[in-house]
N, C-alpha and C positions, 0 to 999 in steps of 0.2 A: 504493500500500500504506500502510495506517495505521501510524504509529510504534508501537513496542512500549510497552505501559503501563509507567509508573514505579511502583515499589513502595518505600515508605519502609522503611528499615532500622532506624529508631529506635523502640524499644519502651520505654514508661515502666516504671521499676523502683520499687517501693514497699517501703521497709523498715519493718516493723511492730514495735512493742514486743511483749514476750513475752505480755502479757495479751491483746493483740489477736490474736496468733498462735494462742493457745488458742481464742479465740472463733471463729476461722476454721475450726478443726477441729470445733468443736461445732455450728456453725450452717451449713447448706448455703448455697452461694453462688448467688445469682440475679442476672441482669442484665436490664435492660429491653429488650424487643424494639423494633424500629423502629416508630415511629408518627408520623403527621402531626399536628403541632400538639399534641404530648403535653403534659399539664399537670404531670406529676410529674417531679422530677429523677431521673436514673438512679441505681441502687444500685451504688456502687463497692465491690467486694469485695476490692480489693487485687490484688497480683501475685505472691503467694507460694503455693506448693503444698506440702501436707503429704506426707511420704513415703508412697508407695503410693496417693496420691489422684491423680485426673486433674488436668491443668493447667487452672486456671480460665480462662474466656474473658476477653479484655481488657475493661476498662470501656467502656461505650458512649460514643461521642463525641457531645456535645451540640452541635447545629447550630442557630444562630439565623438566621432569615430574615425579611424584611419583605414583606408582601403589598402591594406598590406598584411603581410604575415601569412599564417596558415589558412588555406582554403577560404580566401576572402569572399569570393562570389557567393558561395553557399551560406557562409556565416552571416554576411550582411543581410541576406534574406531572413535568416532566423532572428537576427536582431530586430528588424522591422516588424516581423510577426509578433515577437514578444512584446514590443512596445504597443503595437495595435491592440493586442489581446489584453493588455493591462487595464484598458478602459479609461486611462487617464491621458490628459492632453500632453503632447510633446512636439518638439521639432527636432528632427534628426539631421545633423550636418556631417557629411562625409568628406574628409580631406584625402586627396590622392597623393600627398607627399610621402615619400618613403624615408623612414627614420630608423636608426639602429634600435634594436629591442631595448637595450639598456637605457637609451634616452627616452623611449616611450614610457618605460616604467618609472623613470624619475619624474616625468611630467604627470603621470597618473596619480602619483602621491600628492600632487599639489592641487588643492581645490580650485575650481574655476580657472584652469589654466588656458582654456579657450582652444585647445588642440585635441585632447583625448580624455573622455570620461569613462570609456569602457574599452577593454582590450581582451583578446582571446588568445590563450596559450594552453599547451598541455600542462596539466596541473603538476605542481611540485610543492613539497613542504614549505620552502622559502616563500613561494608565491602566496600560499594560503596563510602564512604568518604575516606578511606585509600588506596584503590586500584582502578585499572581501570577495570570496568566490561565490558565484551563483552555481550551486551544485546540481546542475542539470546537464549531462553530457550532450554537447551540441551536435556531435556526429554519432551518438548512441554507441560509443566505444570503437567506432570504425577507425579513429585516429591511431589505435594500437595495432592495426593491421599494416605491416610494413613489407614493402617490396624492395628488392635490391637493384640499384643501378650499377652495372658492372661493365668491364671491358671483356673482350673475348677470352683473354688469358684467364681471367678470374672465373668466367663461365666454365671453362675447361677444368679448372681446379675444383670447382664445386661439383661438377659431374663425376670427378674421379674418386670422391670419397663420400662419407656420411655427410649429408647436408649440414654445413655450419657446425661441425663438431669443434670443440674448443681448440683454438690455435690454427684452424684450417685456413681462415682468411682474416685479413685485417679490415676493420670497418671504420670509415671516415666519419668524424663528428665535428661539429663546431665547438669552440672553447666553452666549457661549462654547461653544455647541453644536459638536461636531466637524464636523457636516455643513455648517455655515456656511462653513467654509474650503473644503470640497469644492465647494460651489455657486459660490463666488466664483472658484475656480480654473477653473471651466468657463465663466466669463463671465457668470454670473447675477447679478442685482441682489438683494442680501440686506438685509433690514430686521430688525435685532435689537431685541428688546423684552423687558422683564421682565414686561409685562402679559399678559393672556390673548390667546393667538394668534388664536383664533377671533373674538374681539371686534375685534381689529386688522384682520382681513380684512373683517368685516362693516361696519366704519366707514370702510373705504377707506384705512387706514394702510398696508396691503399688499394685493396682489392675491390671494395664495394662500398656504397653508401646506402644505408637503409632510409627509405623515404615513405611517407604516408601514401596510401593508395589514392588519397584525394588529390595529391600534388604531383605524383611522379610522372604522369603522362606529359603534362605541360612542361615540366622541368627538363625531362629527357629530350623532348622535341626542341626546346630552346637550345640545349647543349649541342644537339646534332646540327642545328642550323648554324651554330657558331663554329662548327668543325671539330667538336669534341666527340671522339668515338666511344660513346657509351650506349648501353641498351638495357632493357629490363630483363633481369634473370628469368629464365623460362620455367624453372621447376621448383623453386624454393621461396618461402616467405617466412616472416617472423610475425609473432603475435605477442604484444605486450599486454599482460593482464592489468586491469585497474589503471589504465593510462588514458585519461579522459581530457577532452578539450572543454574548458569552462570559459564563461565570461568572468572577467575580474574588474572590479571597480575600487575606488579609494575606500580605505578602511571605514570611514564614517559617512560614506555616501549612501545612507540607508534608503533615501527616497528612490534612487535609481535601482539599487539592489532589489528593493521590494517590487518595483514595477517589472523588472526583468523576470524575477522568480514567479510572481503571480501570473504574468503574461504567459510564461512557458507552461505552467501548470494548466492554465485555461486552454492553451493551444493543444495540450494533450487531451484534456477533458472533452473538447468538442471535435477532435480528430484532425484539426488543422496542421498540427506539427507532423503527424505521420503522413498526411497527404503531401506536405512539402518534402519530407524526407524521401518518400518512395518515388516521387516524380521529378526530383531535381536531377539534371543530367550529370552533374559532377558526382553525386552520390550513386547514381545508377552505374556509372563507369567504374567507380571504386568497388561497389558490391559485385560487379561482374568478375573482378579479379578473385574474389573469395570463392567463386564457383568454378574456377579453372583447374582444380585438382592439384594445385601445388602442394608439395610436402611442407608442412608448417612446423616450425620450431616455436613452442610456447614458452615464454619467459615471464617469470614473476617480476613484479615491480616492488623492490625492497623498500622504497621510500613512500609508498602510498599511505596516506593518513587513514585513520580509522573511519572518518566520515566518507572518504572516497571508496574505501573497501566495501562499505555497506550501502552503496547506491542501490536503489530499487531495481530489480531485474526488469521491470516494465520500462525503464528508461534506457535500456541497452539492447544491442543485438547479440544473438548467440552466434559467435564466429568461430569457436574452436571446433 
């Protein structure tokens, strides 16, 4: 059973001078309807009602997001769905600037930074400690299903032995990535580099790079177009247990956290979430990989927190 949604009890109260109070009586109050990547700021009509008048709607919450990171096209659809289903007014502003993840997280800690109010990443204890996670897996656990981008030499090496037995291949990772610890805990050889992971594989610095089935097609295609000779390994895959993609917001941004969680629960309750999940082309392509009969190595996530380990089964796919 899914936990009951949380509702914030805090409502902003605005005390207006007499002149502004008269203006609110003379001028009808309007607030901006929800819109993806809206360009205008919402109209704040304040929080006071005149005698005999209807109570004005709360001012829309302006939500800034970045069109970057993991599975952005699908996740932005989920973000808009959650905000819509929350039933509360908002304006969603999406910025296409690409920023390093460390910079994004520094901004996310700062209230009203005007750049990012919500971000999505595979969860890790440090993220859950510094930010407020919305504990609904955005891709229903599909983020843990990993395919390998390899060169032909690595493909031959994989074919020659037990798939991904410890020490058989070296796996490229970015510096400090949470899954690097997961892979090492399973006995895998990990090569961390700040450079381009696909170039690292193509030049033999590592044998393979595990990537989400949500991302790998587009990434390999871009690498091939740039002349980097990598391909998707034909017969093996990894699956990380308890490795979920969450929305994260600032620690005390309860209003946005409540909207996202309540909206996601409502989207599950009325079927809208599963309709989006089943029909999204990015998800359909990723799910197709899980039905291609690859030999799968299942790895535990040693850093999964207790709340993450106990996510309701109704919020995840059975991929093992």
